[in-house]
KEGUFI-394354 format. One record per residue (C-alpha): x, y, z; residue in one letter. Coordinates in steps of 0.02 Angstrom, whole numbers, plus 50000, padded with zeros to 5 digits. Layout:
BEGIN
XYZA...
***
This chain:
BEGIN
586494920752624M586934920352439D587544936052355E586524941052203I587584956452163L589334961852210R590084978052146M591924976652190E592914993052185H592114998352020V592705014351934S592105020751767K592495036351665K591355043751533V592095056551413D593585058251530G592505061851684V592535049551830L590695044751852R590905029651966L592295030552095D592855014452183N591035009152204L590904994452323H589314985952392F588324969852381H586504963852378V585964947252453L584674935052389R582924940552444G583574957452503E582814974452468I584334985552463M584055004252465G585125016152362M584955034752399I585955045652278P586345061452377L586725068852207N586425060852038Y588255060051987H588535042251924G586775035851952K586385033651766K588055024951738E587755013051883L586045007751815I586775004951642R588204994551711L587034983351808L585984979451655T587374978751522T589204973851540N590014989351467S591884992751493P592574997051666L594125006751712D594344997251875M593484983551975G592374968351953R590504964751949I589754948152005Y587944943151976I587264927152052G589034922752107G589704923551929Q590984936151869L590084945351728V591174960851703N592924966451751Y594164979751702Y595144968451584E593644962051485H591844967751456S590784957151338D589334969751322M588074956051362R586434959651450M586274953551630N584774945551712Q584414962351789V582794971651753E582224989351789I580544997051833I580365015851814D579185028551736V579495021451561H578485006351505S579414990851442R577854980951400L577324977751221V575774988651210E574864978551075D574964962451176L573904956951323T574514956351502V574624937351490A575664937751331D576854950651407N577094939851562I577154922351490F577614923251306V578994936351322L579764930451486S581404921151473R580974905951577S579314900651502F579944896351327G580844881151396E579434874051501S577764865851460I576564873651585I574684874551576S574234891551503K572564890951592R573434887751759K574644902151731L573194913851695H572244908051847A573744909251963D574124926951905T572304932351919E572254925352096N573874934152142L573224950852079L571564948552168A572394943952332S573304960752330F571744970352274A572524975052107I571244977651970E572054970251815V571474955851705K572674944751608T571724947851446D571874966951463D572944975351330L574544982951398A574144999651315M572605001251426K573585000251589L573985015351696N575715018251772H575315008251928F574554993351838Q575974993051713R577294993151851S576404978851940I576364968351781I578194972051746E578604966451923L577664950051901I578424947351728K580204949751790Y579974938551942V579154924851840R580494927151707G581894923251830G582714940451850A584194939551968K583954957552022L582594970651994I583044989151997L581695001352054L582075019051999D581135032152101E579435024052082I578685035952211S578875049952083S577415042951983Y576465031252101L575215038252225S575365034752411T574095020552404I574845013352244E576595013852319L576005004452473Q575214990852364K576764989552255F577904988152406Q576794974752482T576964964252324L578854967352325M578974960752503K577944945552453Y579134941152310F580644944852419S580044932652552E579244918952445T580304919252287E581944925852356G581894940252230T583194953752260S582884972352234F583964987852221L582795001852271Y583325019252212F582445032452317A582745051052332N582155051852513H582745041752661H581025040552743E580355031052593E581855019252589A581825015952776F580035009352767K580404995652640I582274991852636C583334979752738H584894990452716R585225007252635V586745013752540S587095032252523L587925036952359M588765053452320E589905058552176D589885040752110G590435032252270K589595024052419V589905035252568V588935025252696K587955008952713I586645008952850L586204991852919E584414987952968E584654992753151E585335009753097H583915014952982L583505029853091T583425048653067A584825050553194Q586015039053100D585735046952930I585765065052995A587645067952969P587495063852784Y585965073852730I585395091952723I584085098052845S582595104452747F581975115152891D582555130552796L582125147652867P580665156752790Y580165174452831E578745184452755R579285201052683D578365217252706E577495215952538E576735198852571E574865198652597Q574125192852761S573165176552757L571355178852707E570145164952666V569625161752489G570845165752349L570285149552266L568835138652321E568095122452258F566315120452319R565535103152296Q566315101052124V565875086152014F566875083551854S567555067551778G568465059051923E567985072452049L566545068252167E565885082352276N567615089952300L567755104952415S569305114152477F569975131852486S571645140352459V572035155552565E572945171252509H574825169652533G574865151752594E575725136152530C574465122152516L574895104252468T573525093752387I573995075352401L573055063852284D573115047252376M572605036652226D573265047452084N571565050152004S571125068652019S572565081052003L572465082651814E570595086051826E570875099651958I572205108251853L571155107751694M569685115451787L570765129451858V571515132951686Q569805133451605G570155118651490K568585109851551I567035115251646K566335107851806A564785097151785E564105103051953H564695114252094G565635130752097K567435136352079I567745153652152L569295164052118Y569575179152228D567745178652280G566975177552106S566535162751993P568035157251890L567475160351711V568555160851554Y568095171751407N568525166451230R570395167351198G570805170751381E572215161051461D572465156451644S574055166751653I573015182051607D572005179051766K573585177751872G573575158651879I575245150751834A575925132951826V577675125751846I577715108551767E578475092951844E579995093051729N580375111251683P581815106451569K580645096951453E579095107651465S579545125751505M581075129551400I581055137851229F582585131151139R582615145051011S582805158251148M584295162451257D584215161951447Y583665179951470Y582325178651336E581655163051422N581685171751590L580695186851529T579515176951418F577925182451510L578455200551533L577515207151381D575885201051459R576345208951624K576685225851543L575305223751413N576465228551272R577245218151134S578975226051142I579855228151308V580945243951314P582825241251324K582925251151486K581725239151572I582665224051504R584315231151568K583585234651740N582885217051750L584545209151704M585365219051844E583975214151966E584035195351930Y585885192951903E586175190952093P584885176752091Y585405167151935V587205173051918G587965175451747E586775162451675D585625176651620C586935181051489F587095163051426T586485159851250K586935141451228N585625130351309M586855115851316K587805125451449E586295126251564W586355114651714S584795107051793T584925120051931R584985133951798D583365127451721V582465127051889Y583075144751925N582375150151758L580675141851785A580435148951961Y581165166351930Y580085168151774R578585166251891I579425177252021H579615190951890L577835189251822F577125188751999R575455179751974P574195178352115S574385159452126I575545146252053V575245127552044F576805116952064L576625099451991I577665086852088Q579055099752116P580275087652200F580075073452076S581715066252007N582775078752106A584275073952210D584505080152388M585445096052343Y584205100852207L582725097652323R583485109452451A583705122552315H581895120352257I581315123752435I582305140052431T581495144652264L579745140952331I580065151852482N580625166152368K578965165052278L578065165752444R579075180852498Q578485188952337R576685186952399G576275172752278I575085159252339T575755141652312I574775125652278V575805109752268I574965095552173L575725079152228A575445060452220V576835057152347S577255068452491I579155068952469Q579755085652542D578165095852515S577755097052700L579365106452735S578655121752644V576775119252668S575575128052787D574195115152762R573975097952685L572365092452599V572165074052556T570955067952424I570485050352370E569355044452229K569045062652184G568385067552355S569075077452501F569625065852642T570565076252771R571465092552805I573025094052912Y573645110752980P575535112452998K575515107653182E574695091053137D575855085852996F576665073053110Y575005063653117R575035061052929F576845055152929Q576525041353056R
***
C-alpha cells in the first residue's frame, strides 16, 4: 500500500527543550492510524509539523511519497493535511455548500454541476442520518454538525491526511459513532487517511487499524491490528483501578440528596433520576443535548416548566441574590485553567477563594490562613506559596480547583467532563483528586458526553437521550455498558 505520511527519525527543539525525540512512524493510504499520547509532551509540536513545514533539528517528513521537510531545509509551506478538533475552521457567514465547494482546493479547477454537488452531499448526509442541509449557515451548526461538514470538505478538497484531535472530548457517544462510521466510509471508498489522536486506548481500538503510543515526544510502541488488546497495551499504561476507602467522616449512602422528578425544561422531557448522599454518579448524555439544561436548573439559572427538583428532601428554590454555592452546590468546570483561575490572585488566594463564604466573614484571620497553609501544603506542595501564575503547571491548576472544593466542603459538586483533554498521567491524578473529595464526604456528579474514565470512580451510571432517562447501571453492571 502507498504511504501517505512518513515521519523519519524526526527531532525538534523549542526554546532549547527537545519536544520531539527521534519520532518515527508512517501512515498508509486509507488507514486510520491511532496516536495515543501517554503524556502531552510534543503533541502540539507534532500537529504543527504535520500541517506546516517548520524547521527540524533532525529527520525527514514525507507526505504522499514526496519529501516536504528535512533538517537541512524547511520551506514553511502548508501541507495537504487538515485537522478537526473542538475549534471551527468553517467560515461562519457562508452556507455549508459554500464552505465545502467554494473554499475547497480541488473544486476551483473543475467544472462540476453545482446542483449535482448539492444533491450528492444531501444524499450522503441523509444516508448517515445526519441532519444538515447544504443551504444551512455554518454559524447555525453545532459541534457535531460542524465536524461532519469539515470532514466532508477536507475529503472532497483532496486532503492527503486528516488529523482528528480528541474528538470524543466534545462529541457525544451517539455523535462519535456516527462520525466514526463516516470516517470508515471515506477510508474505504476514497482511500482517505486519518491520524486519530485519542486519550484512551479503548476508543482508539474500536476505530483504528494500528495504534502508536507516544511519550515524551517519541513513539514507544506501535500496536498492529492483531495486538489491539488490553493485554498488549497493559505494560505501557497506568491501571485506573486506584484504591478508594471511605473515611470515618463520610456519610453513609441515603437516598435523595438531589432528585429530578418528571422534569420538563427546554430539551428535558420527563427526566427523572436521583443522587444519593456520598455517592459518585455519572450522568452520560448520549446525544449531547441535556447536560447544560440540568446544570442551569441545579444552579437556579432557569426554572423547570413542569416537575419537581428536590434537594435534601425539600424543593430546590433560590431566593433573590442567592448563589448555588451558598446552598452547598459546587461546580468544577471542564477546563479549570481557563474558567476557575483568578489571575490577579496568587495560588493561596485562589485556593481559599470560597473560605469567606464558609466562615461567613469578609476577612479571614491570619491564624486560620496559616493553619490552612500548613494543612494543604502536603497536598499541593510548595505551590501554595507561588505567586507567579506562569509557574503553575496543569497539575497545579487541577490541584487548586479540586482542593478549593475540598476546603469549602459543599454537599455536592458537579464535575463537567473532568477527564477531557487530559493525558494518561493527569487522568490518573484526577481520579485521585475525585476520591479525596469523596473521602471528605462530598457527593460527586460527573456530567459527561463521553464515558472516558468516569466509570473507574463511579458507583452508578445514568444514561439519558433526547432529554429523557434511558437506563441506570449499578457498578456491577458497568461491563454491560462497555460492550
